N, C-alpha and C positions, 0 to 999 in steps of 0.2 A: 505493500501499501504504500501511495505517495503522501508525503505530508508538506506542507506549508508550514517553513520557519520563521519566528520572527526574533529579531535580535540577533546577535553574534553568533553564526553560524558553526563557528567551531566549538561553541559550549553545549551545541545539542547532541542529544545521544544518539543521532543516526549514524547507522554502521556504513551507509554508504553517503560522499558527498559528491555532487556533479557542478560543474562548472567549466563552461566552455571558453577556451584559449584559443589561440594563433599559434603554431608551432615556430614563430618570428617573436613571440610576446617575449618582453624582456624581466617581466615580473617585478614590477618598480611600483604597483602602488593595486590599493581594493585587497578584494579578498586574494589575488595570486599571490601578492606580498605577505600576506599572513599567511598563505600555506606555505612559502617559499620558507619564512623564518621559524615557523614551527616544525617543520620536516625538511630540514635541507637537503636530504636524500631524495624526497621527490624530485625535487628541482635538478640536482643532478641528476637521476636516472631520467626523467623528460628531456634533457638537455642530450644526454647521450644518443636517447631514440630517436629525437629530430634530425641528430647531425649523422646516425649511423642509418637510418631508413628513409630518411625523406619522405614523410608520411602525408598522405595526400589530405585534403580539406575532408570532413566527413566521418574520416576513421577515429573510433574510439581506442585512447588510452585508459589504463587504469593500472594503479597502484595502491598495494595494500602495505600500512604500518605495522611494526610490532606488535602496538596495541590493538590489530585487526579491522582497524578501519580501513576502508576502501575508499579511494580518491578517482573517478573516471570524469576524462575531462573529452568529451567531443569535441576536436578540432574543425576552426572554422578558419574560411582566407584570413589572409593579411592584406591590408591595404594594399592595392595596385599587383597582387598576384593573382594568378589564373587559379579557378577552384580544380585545377588538376594539373598535374606534370608529365610528361612524356619520356619514358626510358628511350634513353640513347645509348646504344652498344657503346661500351668503354669508356664511356662520359657518366654513368649512373643515371642519375635523373635529373633533367632541365626544365627550368619553369621560366616563362616568359610573362612580361606587365601582360594585363588586358590591352586592348586597342582602344585608341579613344572613344 
């Protein structure tokens, strides 16, 4: 069952927290910053995932802390980035800006 939470979401007893982020997010404000400060390994693992996998928007990424709490991040497109990337042989993935 999904329940709406009021107040500080990190103080809730929810076992799963969902928060949409961009693979290019710098986690310097809002809930992303609070998550980064509370679980530094979460941010480190997410950065590693994004750098090694080049995930497409629409991908779900999840992480579980030692306390059993799970963080689920639906990924969305960063500003100026296509909502998909093309695989290029020998070059990994290449993303192009959206045309004007």
